[in-house]
C-alpha positions, 0 to 999 in steps of 0.5 A: 500500499505504500505510495497509494494515497487514500481519496479525500473525503468530500465534506458537506458545507454550506456556501456561507462557511465555504466563502469564508474559508481562505486559510490554506494548510500546506503539508510539508510532505511532497504531493500531499493534498492542500487543505482549506481550513474553514472558520468552524475548524474543519480542514477540507480538500474536497466538498460535496454540495447540492443547490441550484445551478443558476449560471454557466458562462464561458469566461472567454469565447472558445476558451473551454473554461466555464464559470458556474454559480450554485446557490444553496439557502445560505449563499452561492458557490462559485467554480470553474470547469475546464477540459481538465475536468472532462466528466464535469465538463461533459455533464455541464454541457447537458445542463441548462440553468436553472437546475438542481445539481449535486457537485463533488469537487476540489477546493481552490483558494486564489488571490485577487486585488490583494484578497483571498477567494475560495472556489470549486473545481467540480470533478462530478456534476449531476442533476438531482431532485428536490428531495436530494437537495432537501436531504443535503440541507438537513445533513449539512445543518447537522454537520455544521452544528457539530463543528460549532459544538467542537469549536465551543469546546476547542476540541482539537488543534484545527479548532484552536487554529480556526479560533486564532485565524478567524475568531468566528462569531458562532451565533452567526453560524447558528443563525445560518443553520437556522436559515437553511432549516427554515427554507425546508420548513417553508418548502414543506409548508408550501407543499402541504398548502399545495396538497390541500389546494389539490384536494380541495380542487378535486373535491370541488370538481367531484361535487361539480360533476355530482351537481351537474348530473343533478341539474341535467336530471332536473332540466330533463324533468322540467323539460318533460313537465313543459312539454306536458303543460304544452299538451293541455287537455282541459279544453278537450275535457270541458267539451 
């Protein structure tokens, strides 16, 4: 097994925490993976995110490099896909925004105008349904709360380093988790409301059909009575 590296785990992270993660950890070992330390003390090399692909734009005509924007309930991930990520590029070319997607990708930190920014380099992109997105939000919320707890306890060296570098406001991150979970609650409430509307609509249509059938029968009766009145025999009987 010497020389064989274990594939890095793709971590779940919300866009809000991801975009504030600008500290790189460069191991001394040659060809060792470069990690990014998040404000909640998680080091990550790869991430797993799910959200709405809002934009895909080729940065220059015929460059073959595409810039993407993927939104979750807390913000947006930005990433770049090119010919060196053939699987992701092939999938991206078949997707038209807006569309829900799942992405596994590497984390990249770059500098622009003296500031550090973080971005995604997708390895795989696939279209998903809303249930997958909702489950990702739920699982990511749990993982984020776990990291907040570890930060409170200053559980390990990465947590201590995150405090030193970012000095994060943990209440702010709790609010972000609540914001993400509220988006699920609102969606479920909307779905319940839509289901109730559909049920009422079905009942109204059923009632309408019942009443319609009754009206037609009554119209038939009225027509029959009208025809009977038209054939008035009183004059003949009086004779």
